[in-house]
C-alpha positions as CSV (number, residue, x, y, z in Angstrom):
1,F,22.4,-2.2,-6.6
2,P,21.1,-3.6,-3.3
3,F,23.1,-3.0,-0.1
4,Q,22.3,-6.6,0.9
5,Q,21.4,-9.6,-1.1
6,L,18.0,-11.2,-0.5
7,H,17.7,-14.9,-0.5
8,F,14.8,-17.2,0.6
9,N,15.3,-21.0,0.9
10,E,12.4,-23.4,0.2
11,K,11.2,-23.4,3.8
12,Q,11.1,-19.6,3.9
13,L,9.2,-19.5,0.6
14,A,6.7,-22.0,2.0
15,D,6.4,-19.8,5.1
16,L,5.7,-16.7,2.9
17,R,2.8,-18.6,1.3
18,Q,1.1,-18.7,4.7
19,K,1.1,-14.9,4.9
20,S,-1.0,-12.2,3.3
21,F,0.1,-10.2,0.3
22,G,0.8,-7.1,2.5
23,E,2.8,-9.1,5.0
24,V,5.0,-10.5,2.3
25,V,5.6,-7.1,0.7
26,A,6.5,-5.7,4.2
27,I,8.9,-8.6,4.9
28,V,10.8,-8.1,1.7
29,L,11.0,-4.3,2.0
30,N,12.1,-4.5,5.6
31,T,15.0,-6.7,4.4
32,F,16.2,-4.0,2.1
33,Y,15.4,-0.9,4.1
34,S,14.8,-1.8,7.8
35,C,11.8,0.4,7.6
36,D,9.7,-1.6,10.2
37,L,6.7,-1.9,7.9
38,S,3.9,-4.3,8.9
39,G,1.4,-6.0,6.7
40,L,-1.2,-3.4,8.0
41,D,1.1,-0.5,6.9
42,V,1.2,-2.0,3.4
43,D,-2.6,-2.5,3.4
44,F,-3.1,1.0,4.5
45,C,-0.7,2.3,1.9
46,I,-2.0,0.4,-1.2
47,G,-5.3,-1.2,-0.1
48,K,-6.1,-4.6,1.5
49,F,-6.6,-6.4,-1.8
50,P,-4.4,-4.6,-4.4
51,V,-3.6,-7.8,-6.3
52,K,-6.0,-10.1,-8.1
53,V,-4.7,-13.4,-9.6
54,V,-6.9,-14.4,-12.6
55,N,-6.6,-17.8,-14.2
56,I,-7.0,-17.5,-18.0
57,G,-6.5,-21.1,-18.8
58,H,-3.6,-23.2,-20.2
59,K,-1.7,-22.9,-16.9
60,T,-1.6,-19.2,-17.4
61,V,-2.5,-16.7,-14.7
62,V,-2.4,-12.9,-14.8
63,A,-1.6,-10.9,-11.7
64,E,-3.6,-7.7,-11.8
65,L,-1.9,-5.0,-9.7
66,W,-4.3,-2.2,-10.5
67,H,-6.9,-2.9,-7.8
68,N,-6.2,0.3,-5.9
69,H,-7.4,3.9,-5.6
70,G,-5.3,4.9,-8.7
71,D,-6.3,1.9,-10.8
72,S,-2.7,1.3,-11.9
73,L,0.5,-0.4,-11.0
74,S,2.3,2.9,-10.9
75,Y,0.0,4.1,-8.1
76,T,1.0,1.0,-6.0
77,V,4.7,1.6,-6.6
78,D,4.5,5.3,-6.0
79,A,2.5,4.9,-2.7
80,L,5.0,2.4,-1.4
81,Y,7.9,4.6,-2.5
82,R,6.5,7.6,-0.6
83,R,6.1,5.4,2.5
84,I,9.7,4.2,2.3
85,C,11.5,7.2,0.9
86,G,9.2,10.2,1.4
87,N,8.8,12.8,-1.3
88,G,12.5,13.6,-1.7
89,H,14.9,12.6,-4.5
90,T,14.0,9.6,-6.7
91,S,15.8,6.3,-6.4
92,E,15.7,3.8,-9.2
93,W,16.8,1.1,-6.8
94,A,13.9,1.8,-4.4
95,K,11.4,1.2,-7.3
96,I,13.2,-2.0,-8.2
97,A,13.1,-3.1,-4.6
98,I,9.3,-2.4,-4.5
99,H,8.8,-4.5,-7.6
100,I,10.8,-7.3,-6.0
101,A,8.5,-7.1,-3.0
102,L,5.4,-7.1,-5.2
103,L,6.7,-10.2,-7.1
104,F,7.2,-12.1,-3.9
105,G,3.8,-10.9,-2.7
106,I,2.2,-12.3,-5.9
107,Y,4.0,-15.6,-5.6
108,S,2.6,-15.9,-2.1
109,Q,-0.9,-15.8,-3.6
110,L,-0.2,-18.6,-6.1
111,K,-1.2,-21.8,-4.4
112,D,0.1,-25.2,-5.6
113,V,2.6,-23.6,-8.0
114,T,6.2,-24.9,-7.9
115,S,7.7,-22.6,-10.5
116,V,6.6,-19.8,-12.8
117,D,7.4,-18.2,-16.2
118,I,7.1,-14.4,-16.1
119,A,6.2,-12.3,-19.1
120,I,7.1,-8.6,-18.9
121,P,7.0,-5.7,-21.4
122,E,10.5,-4.4,-22.2
123,S,9.4,-0.9,-21.4
124,N,9.1,-1.7,-17.7
125,T,12.8,-2.0,-17.0
126,A,12.3,-1.7,-13.2
127,L,10.2,-4.8,-13.3
128,L,12.7,-6.6,-15.7
129,S,15.5,-5.9,-13.2
130,A,13.3,-6.9,-10.3
131,V,12.5,-10.3,-11.9
132,C,16.3,-11.0,-12.3
133,Y,17.0,-10.1,-8.7
134,S,14.0,-12.1,-7.5
135,K,15.1,-15.2,-9.3
136,A,18.6,-14.8,-7.7
137,A,16.8,-14.4,-4.4
138,G,15.1,-17.8,-4.6
139,L,11.9,-17.0,-6.4
140,P,11.3,-20.1,-8.5
141,V,11.3,-18.4,-12.0
142,D,11.9,-20.7,-14.9
143,R,11.7,-18.4,-17.9
144,I,11.7,-14.6,-18.2
145,L,9.7,-13.7,-21.4
146,I,10.4,-10.1,-22.6
147,A,7.7,-8.7,-24.8
148,C,9.1,-6.3,-27.3
149,S,8.4,-5.0,-30.8
150,D,10.3,-6.3,-33.9
151,N,12.1,-2.9,-34.2
152,S,13.5,-3.1,-30.7
153,P,17.2,-3.5,-30.0
154,M,16.3,-6.2,-27.5
155,W,14.5,-8.1,-30.3
156,D,17.6,-7.7,-32.5
157,F,19.8,-9.0,-29.7
158,V,17.7,-12.1,-29.1
159,R,17.2,-12.8,-32.9
160,N,20.7,-12.0,-34.1
161,G,22.9,-12.3,-31.0
162,T,24.3,-8.9,-31.5
163,L,23.5,-5.7,-29.7
164,N,23.4,-2.4,-31.6
165,T,24.4,0.0,-28.8
166,T,23.7,3.1,-30.8
167,Q,20.1,1.9,-31.4
168,L,19.9,0.8,-27.8
169,K,21.0,4.2,-26.4
170,R,18.6,6.0,-28.8
171,H,15.7,3.6,-28.0
172,S,15.8,3.8,-24.2
173,A,18.1,5.0,-21.4
174,D,16.2,2.7,-19.0
175,L,16.9,-0.3,-21.3
176,C,20.6,0.7,-21.3
177,R,20.7,0.6,-17.5
178,F,19.0,-2.9,-17.6
179,V,21.5,-4.2,-20.1
180,E,24.3,-2.8,-17.8
181,R,22.8,-4.7,-14.8
182,L,22.7,-7.9,-16.8
183,L,26.3,-7.6,-17.9
184,F,27.3,-6.9,-14.3
185,Q,25.4,-9.9,-12.9
186,N,26.7,-12.3,-15.5
187,F,30.3,-11.0,-16.2
188,G,31.3,-8.9,-13.3
189,A,32.5,-5.3,-12.9
190,E,35.6,-5.5,-15.1
191,Q,33.8,-6.8,-18.2
192,T,31.0,-4.3,-17.6
193,T,33.5,-1.4,-17.4
194,Q,35.2,-2.5,-20.6
195,F,31.8,-2.7,-22.4
196,L,30.8,0.8,-21.2
197,E,34.2,2.3,-22.3
198,K,33.7,0.9,-25.8
């Protein structure tokens, strides 16, 4: 979990929209890590134009985050991770923080948009967590759409209102951690502890 909570008011969000993608990513990461990144550091790390926003119609846009030397989102995340944390032990929170920074960076590129719905594959739990944290931090997210298959425990949870924890644990350890975060955010530490004990 973050050491400090991030929150942007409407004026700060408007100010972010006047900055480049790299500058916004640096601002958010500096809030979490005090790592003195600049927009130029981010550009050097992941490229000057790593994101491309494509309008596919019906008020739908796709943010392509694979415009980099590795042709993938994971390249962007890994490059920023190495810049912040080095090559030492892995930190799930650092990857979530990077996804938060990328989400705010993408938002800064969306002109004349007051709110967004975000669709995410259930397999990318770092991004799922990042969207929840970003919404709490002031990113104007209306709906979070989780794309999953019909044999997924997440689908069963949404369709039936019950969560098969045995299936969840077998399905994905990452998804378990995401569900734990959701419980903690919505019900607090005591309820989460009771759930985990059961």
